[in-house]
N, C-alpha and C positions, 0 to 999 in steps of 0.2 A: 458889680460890686458897689457897696454903699459907701465905702471909705475911699477918699482921694488923697493925693499928695497935698501936704500943707494942713491937713486936719490934725487937731489936737486930740489925743486919745489917752485913755487910762487902761493899764494892763490889769486884767481880772484874774488870771491864772498863771501859775508857774513861779519861778524863782524871783522874778521882777514884779510880783503882784503889788499893786498899789502905786507903782511909778507912773508918771505921765511923760509924754513925749510928743513930738511932731513927726508925722509920717514924711519920709524923704523919697521913698520909691515904692511903687505898688506893682506886684506881679499878679496880673489878672488870671492867667492860666492856672497857676498853682494856688490862688486865693490867699496870697501872703503879702505882707507889707514889711518894710524895713525902716528902723528908726536909729538915731545915733545914741550910743551909750546905753542901749537896752538890748537884752538877749546877747550879751557878749560871751564869746567862747575863746579859749586859749588854743593856740596852734604853734607847734614847734616848727621853726623855719631854719633851713640850712643856710650856710654862708652864701651870699650872692652879691651882685653889684649894688642893689638897693640897701641891703643890710650886710655890711662886711663882717660883723660879728656873729650874726645869726641870733638864735635864742627863741624865747617864748613871746608870742605876740597875741594881743587880744583883738579879735575881729568881731564885728556885729553880724548876726545872721538874721534872715527874714523870719518873721513870726506869723502864724496863722491869724487871720482877722477875726476868727471866732473867739480868740483870747483877749480881745480888746474892745472897749466901748468908746464911742465918740463923746467928747465934751462939747456941749453947745456953746458957741461963742457969745450968745446973748445972755442966757440964764446961768451959765457956768456949771451946769449939772451934767452928770453922766446920763446919756439918753440913747434911745434907739432912733434910727433914721426912717422917715416916711417919705412918700412921694406925693406930689400934687401937680396937676396939670394947670398951668397958668398961661393964658394966651397962646395955646398951642405948644408950649414948652414944658418939659418935665423938670420940676425943681425939687430939691431935697428940703425937707422940713424937719424940725425938732418935734418929737412926739410929746414932749412935756409942755413947752411954751408955744408950740405951733408957729414958730418963726422960721424964716428962710435961713438956710445954712449957706 
């Protein structure tokens, strides 16, 4: 997977189109990533110890990585991720400015 935890991304599809956020968790097997305050869904919760009143709660869900693009930290543009082998190590590079991510 080309996106990692801590990457700044922009959403390109869906109800949160145009929003930016930082990836908090990556699910490699399902090819999804989770961010705070993006892709929120409402869930009805019964009364329990944590929520004595119960009610409607907004929770974030994981979103497919095909719906987001990386924002390069150097040029601050939406870009694709490329790879380059440097001294025997595989590093990620920005396709627009060719800098290390």
